[in-house]
C-alpha positions in Angstrom: 76.8 116.8 92.4 77.3 120.1 92.7 77.1 121.5 88.8 76.1 119.7 85.5 79.2 119.8 83.6 81.0 118.3 86.4 78.8 115.8 86.9 78.8 114.8 83.5 82.1 114.4 83.5 82.5 112.2 86.4 79.8 110.1 85.2 81.5 109.7 81.9 84.7 108.7 83.4 82.8 106.3 85.2 81.1 104.6 82.4 83.7 105.2 80.2 86.9 104.6 82.3 90.2 105.8 80.5 93.1 103.5 80.8 91.7 100.7 83.3 93.5 97.8 82.6 96.7 96.4 84.0 100.3 97.1 82.3 102.5 94.4 81.3 105.4 95.5 83.1 104.9 97.9 85.5 107.7 99.6 87.2 105.7 101.1 90.0 102.6 99.7 91.6 100.2 101.1 94.3 97.5 99.7 95.9 94.8 100.8 98.9 91.6 99.7 99.8 88.9 101.3 102.0 87.9 97.9 104.1 84.8 100.2 105.5 82.9 100.4 101.8 85.1 98.0 99.8 86.4 100.5 97.4 90.0 99.3 96.1 92.4 100.7 93.5 95.4 99.7 92.1 97.8 102.2 90.1 100.4 101.1 87.7 103.1 103.2 86.4 105.8 102.7 83.7 108.3 105.3 83.8 111.3 106.3 81.7 115.0 106.9 83.0 114.4 110.2 83.6 111.3 109.7 85.9 108.6 110.7 83.4 105.5 108.8 83.3 105.3 106.5 79.8 102.3 104.7 80.8 99.6 104.5 83.6 97.0 102.2 84.1 94.2 101.5 87.3 92.2 98.3 88.0 89.9 97.9 91.0 86.3 98.6 92.0 84.2 100.9 94.0 81.9 103.6 93.8 81.4 106.0 91.2 83.5 108.7 92.9 86.6 106.1 93.4 86.5 104.9 89.8 86.2 108.2 88.1 88.8 109.7 90.5 91.1 107.0 89.4 90.4 107.5 85.7 90.7 111.1 85.8 93.9 110.8 88.0 95.7 108.1 85.6 94.7 110.5 82.7 96.3 113.5 84.5 99.7 111.3 85.4 100.8 110.8 81.4 104.0 112.5 80.6 104.3 113.9 84.3 107.8 113.3 86.3 107.5 111.2 89.7 108.5 114.2 91.5 106.2 116.1 90.3 103.4 113.5 91.1 104.6 113.1 94.3 103.2 116.8 95.1 99.7 116.2 94.1 97.7 116.9 97.1 94.4 116.3 98.0 93.1 119.9 96.7 94.3 119.0 93.2 92.1 116.2 92.9 89.0 117.6 94.6 89.8 120.4 91.9 90.2 118.0 89.3 86.9 116.3 90.2 85.1 119.9 90.5 82.3 118.7 92.7 81.6 119.1 96.3 82.0 116.0 98.6 80.9 115.1 102.2 83.3 113.5 104.3 82.2 110.0 103.5 82.7 110.8 99.6 85.7 112.6 100.4 87.9 109.4 101.0 86.5 107.8 98.1 87.9 110.5 96.0 91.3 110.6 97.5 91.3 106.7 97.6 93.0 106.9 94.0 95.6 109.4 95.2 96.5 107.3 98.0 97.2 104.3 95.7 99.3 106.9 93.4 101.5 107.9 96.5 101.8 103.9 97.3 103.3 103.5 94.1 106.0 106.8 94.0 106.9 105.5 97.5 108.1 102.2 96.2 110.2 104.4 93.8 112.1 105.6 96.5 112.9 102.3 97.8 
């Protein structure tokens, strides 16, 4: 991991995840897994009538990178609109992480974003 402050932040989110739980009545749910490494992430959102995130949570199992990213991402979505979250990109997530990743770890970092986008796609249906 590149620099110490970012490394420490990633480890803190892994050891002390934010909003790791299940919501009682989620409006949107997205799940993704990586059968190659076994990581899996579920993201649940509760949104208001204007499409803003009122509550968010994640659950799942995986490596340090996937679980820390899920924690950071769920913390990031609070108060944001569904349309804004649909525009989140791979670059946004990597900037949030702040560490350099090789190709194998890149998929781990992007799994939570894929789960989020899956949940947001459900809102279009």
